[in-house]
N, C-alpha and C positions, 0 to 999 in steps of 0.2 A: 375626559374622566369626570364623572358627575360627583357632586358633593351632596351627601345625604345626612340628614339629622341622625342623632344617635338612636331615636325611636325607630327609624326605618332600617337600621342595620340588624343583621341576623347575628345573634350571639352564638358562638360555637365553642366546642371543647378543643383542646389541643389535638386530640386524635382526629377529630373531624377536619381541622385545619390541615393536617398532614395529608389526609386523603384527598382533599380538594386540590392541594398543591400538586400532588403526584398526577392527578387527572388533568390539570390545566397546564403543566409545565411544557413550554415550547422546547426548551433545551433537552428535556427528557425525551420528548417525541423525536427530536433530531437524533439523539443517541440511539434510539430504537431503530431508526432508519439505517444508521451506520452498522448496526448488528445485522440487519437484513442484507445489506450490501456485502458485508464480510461473509455471510453464509452463502450468498450467490457466488462469491469469489472462490469458494471451495469447489463448487461444481465446475467453474471455469478452469481452475487449476488442474482438475482431474480429467480434462477433456482429451479425447483422441483426435489425432490430426485428420482432417477431412481428406477423402480420397480424390484422385485426379483421373479424368478420362483422357486417354491418349489415342491419337489416331494419326495415321500416315498414309498418304496417297502418292503414288508415283505417276508422273506425267511424261508424255512423250516417250522417247527412246529410253529414258532413264527407267521407265517402268517395265521394259522388256526383261523378262526373267526374274523380276523382283516383285515381292508381294506387297499388296496393300495390307493395312492392319488397323485394328481397333481394340483397345484394351483398357484396363484399369490399373492404376498404380497407387500404392499406399505407403506413406512414410510411417515407419515404426520407430518411436523414440525409445532409446535404451537407458534405463536407470534415471529417468528424469521426472516422470509423472508423479511417482510416489513422494519425491522430495518437494515438488511444487504443492502437492496436496497437503503434506504435513505443515509446510510453511503457511499456507492459507488457513489451515485449521488453527494453528497457533495465533495467527493474526485475528481470527474470529474470536478466540478466547480472550485476547487482549481487548477487543472491542466490547465484548460482553461484560468483562470486568469493569471497563470504563463506564458502561451503562449502569451497572450496579452501584458504582461509586457515585455517579451523578445522582442517582435515586437516593442514596444514603445522605449525600451532602445536602441535597434539597431538604430532606426531612430535618436535618440538624439546623439548617438556615431558618426553617419555619419555627422550630422550637426556640431558637434564639430571639426571633422577632416577636413571638408570643410572650416570652419572658420579659422582653423590654417593654411591651405594652402593659403587661400586668405590673411591672415595676413602676412605670409612669403613673398608673392608677393608684398604686400603693402610696407613692409619695404624696399625691393629692389627698388621699384618705388620711394620711398622718398629719398633713398640714391643716386639714379641716378640723381634726380633733384638737390640734393646738390652737386654732382660731377660736374654737369654743372655749378653750381654757383661758385664753387672753380676754375674751369677751366677759367671762365670769370675773376675772381679775379687774377688768375695767368697771364692771358693775360694783364691785367691792370698793374700788378707789373712789368712785363718784358718791357712793353711800357714805364713806368715811369723810369725804370732802364736805358733803352736805351737813354732816354732824360736827364739822370743825376738827376732825381727827386727821385729815390729810391736807396737803398743800395743793395749790393750783398746778405746781410743777409736777406733782405726782399724776394729776389728770392728763397733763400734756404728755408726760413720759408714757403713760398707758396708751393714749391715743396713737402715739408714734409707733409703739409696738404692734398695735392692731393694723395700722396702715402698712407697716413693713411686711407683715405676714400676708396681707392681701396681695402685695406685689409678687411675693413668692408663689402664691396660689395661682395668680394669672399666668405666670411663666410655666408652672407645673401643668396647668390645664392645656396650655398650648403644646406642651411636650407630649401629652396624651394624643392629641390630634396627629402630630408628626409620627408618633410611634404606630398609630393605627394605619396611616397611609403606608408606612414602611412594611407593616405586617401584610397588608393586602398586595403590595407590590411584589413581595417575595412569593406569594401564592399565584402571581400572574392573573389577578382578578381586579375588577373595579372595586373601589372602596365601599364594600357593602357588608363586610364581616367585622365582628368585634369579639373580643374574648369574653367568654362566659364567666371566667374567674375575674373578680374585681379587685382582689388584694392578696397579699401573701400571708395574711394574719392567721388563718385557720390551719391547723395541722393537716387537715384533709387535703389541702391544696397541694401537698407534696405528691399525693397520688394523682390528682387531677393534672398536675404538670409533669407527670411521668418521671418523678425524681424521688429517690429514697430519702427517708427522714435523716437528718444529720446525726441522729442518735444511733443509726444502724452502723454495723461494722463494714469496713472496706477491706477486701482481700489484700493480702500482702503483695508487694510490687512484683515479686518473682512470678506469681500466678498471673498477674495482669500482663506482664511482659510476654509470657508464654501464649496467652490468649491473643495478644496483639500480633504476634508472629503468625498466628493461624488466620487472622481476619483482616489485617491491614491490606487495603486494596493497592496501595502504592507498591508494597512488596510483591504481591501476587502479579501485578501488571509488569513490574520490572523483571520478575523471574520468567514470565511468559515472553517478554521481549528478548530475553537471552535465547529462548527456544526458537523464536522467529529468526534471529541472527544465525544460529547454528544451522537451521534448515536452509537458509539462504546460501550459506557456504557450500552445503551439499549440492544445491542447485547449480551454483557456479562451477563447482568441481566436475559435476556430471556432464557439463558441456564439452569436456575433453573426450568424452566417449562418443565415437561416431554413431550416427543413426543408420538404420537399414531402410532402404527403399526397395520394395518388392512390387512386381507387376506381372500381370497375366493378360492374355488376350487372344484374339482370333486373327489369323493371317490367311490371305487368299490371293490367287493370281487368276484374273479373268482369262477367258479363252483367248482373246486377242493378244494378250501380253505373256502368255505361258509358252516357254520354250518347248514344253512337252506336247503342245498342240491340243491341250485339254484343260479344263478348269481344275485348278489345284487349290487345296485348302488345308489348314492345320491350326495349331495353337502354339503359343509361346509362353514361357515363364522366364522372368529375369530377376536378378537381385543385385543391389549395389550398395556399397558403403558411402555415406554422404557426410558432409561436415567434418571431414578429417582435420584434426588440429595440427596441421603442418605449418601453414603460414602464420597462424595466430592461435595461441594455446590458452587464451583467457587468463593469463597470469595477473594482469592488473585487477580484474574483477575478483579473482580469488584472494589476492592480498587485501583488497578493500573489504571483502566479506569477513576476513579474519579480524581486521581492525574494528569492524562493526561489532563483532563478538566481544572484543576487549572493551569497547565503549559501553555495551549493554551490561557487562559484568561490573564495570566501574559505577554505572548508574545504580545497579542493585546494591553495591557496597555503600554508596552514598545514601541510598534510601534506608538502609539498615541503620546507619549512623544517625540520620535525622530522626528516624522512628524512635530510637532509644532516647535521644536527647529530648525530643518533643514529648514523648510519653512520660519521661522522668519529670519534666517541668509541669505537665498537666496533673500528674499524680500529686506532686508536692503542693501545687496551688489548690487542689481539691481538699487535701488534708488541712491546709492552712485555713481555707474558707470555712470548712466544717468546724474547726476549733474556734475560730472567731465568732461564728454564729452561735455556737453553744455557750460562749461567754455571755453573749447578750441574753439568751433565753434562761440561762442558769442563775444569773444574778443582776446584771446591769439593768434590765428592764424593770424588774420588781423593785429593786433598790431605788431607782429613779422615781418610780411612781410614788413610793412611800415618802421620799424626800420632797416631791412636789406637793403631795397632799399635806404634809406637815408644814411646809412653808406657807401655803395658803392659809392654813389654820392660824399660824403664828401671826401672819399679817393682819388677818381679820381680828385677832385679839390684841393687835397693837404691839406684839412682842418683837417684830422686825419691820424694817422699812421697805418701801416699794422697790428701791434699787436692788436690794438683795433678792427679793422675790423675782424680779425681772431677770436677773442673772441666773437664778436657779431655773427659771422657766426656759431660758435660752439653752442652758446646759441640758435640760430634759429634752427639749426639741432636738438638739444635736444628737442625743443618744437615740431618740426614736427614729430620726432620719438615718442615723448610722446603722440601726438595726435593719431598716428597709434596704439600705445599701448592702449590708452583709448578707441578707437573704438573696438579693439579686446576684451578688458575687458568687454565692454558693450554687444557685441554679446555673449560672453561666459556667462556673468551674466544672460542674457535672457534665454539661453538654460538651465542653471542650475536652473533658476526659473521655467521653464516648467517642468523640471525633478521632482521638489519638489511638483508641483501641479498635475503632471501626465496628462497633456493635451498637444496637439501637436501644437496649434496655438493660436494667439491672439483672434481668433473668440470665443473661449471658455470663455475667460474672458470678452470680450466685451459685452456679453449677460447678464452679471450680472445686 
């Protein structure tokens, strides 16, 4: 895996990242092969039994008055092929749903990795703004110290604050590199891509990150639950697995029905073996019941097939319960993340900016001491970083919400 500089990396949108991931995913390619295998299994399940060629030759005195023969026999299965085909068809549908879920899950993984990368960049962006603010404070402190209005302790305290934020920045920049590697790893590519979105700051980024504004309305839970029942892959897969189990029971039960073997052919007696003293010939047709369930009636297989239906039904019930619980949790977390983010944008950010601006002015005019200014700056920094965390939490909550509904965009819920 090569390490490239940021300049050599291609910046891409979230939509482009999703397309690249879908094209490169080894797991998705494997799932597509599983679907093809399942499709071929339908043809195999619907197969007819191959015919047999039968022949009989009488030798020696045993052939005197008895015919030689050659013919064809065919096994005809009764009430079995259609059940095999339906079972294979249901298995194919399970495989196809699994492929669609893998595709959906991959897209959500890419979205999460992209958000984490942008979040890491946003933290650096916020810290760099704060670094500039501390450098401005440091300039004021040294100016006041030069004029005899501040102590050497103030200078030292200011320098410590700058060095402290530098260590935070170093860690935050390292986190960007880690997030970028993770982002490319999710897409199954070498680390050559970077997010074109550099921070969460601008409102337009909600569209770029395929997320609705926190000011937009969210449909009521009852509508979301109904949508999830239609779209959740685990429910659809569990339901189709019940169909597979039911068809397998029919397959096992149909084994109790005997099959029919029919045959036809040509018989002849050569001149030397014919009691009539001349060449004799004719045809024959026969039929027989085979696989009569007399010595073994497949009871264990039938009982197991019934138990498999019960297992599949229990799995479906568990999937329903988990779906409701997980969806409820994801919905509440989204509501909470949305409320918290709006608190920041509606009041906390602007109030903190005004407080920070006033505190700097008061310090510059000698109305407050440095310790108070540093404490206010730290509080302001905490709020700014908290805002970035709230944005990241909102984006993540939205993605998790989509995961639980199993839809890819707000369009699916907007149509409710």
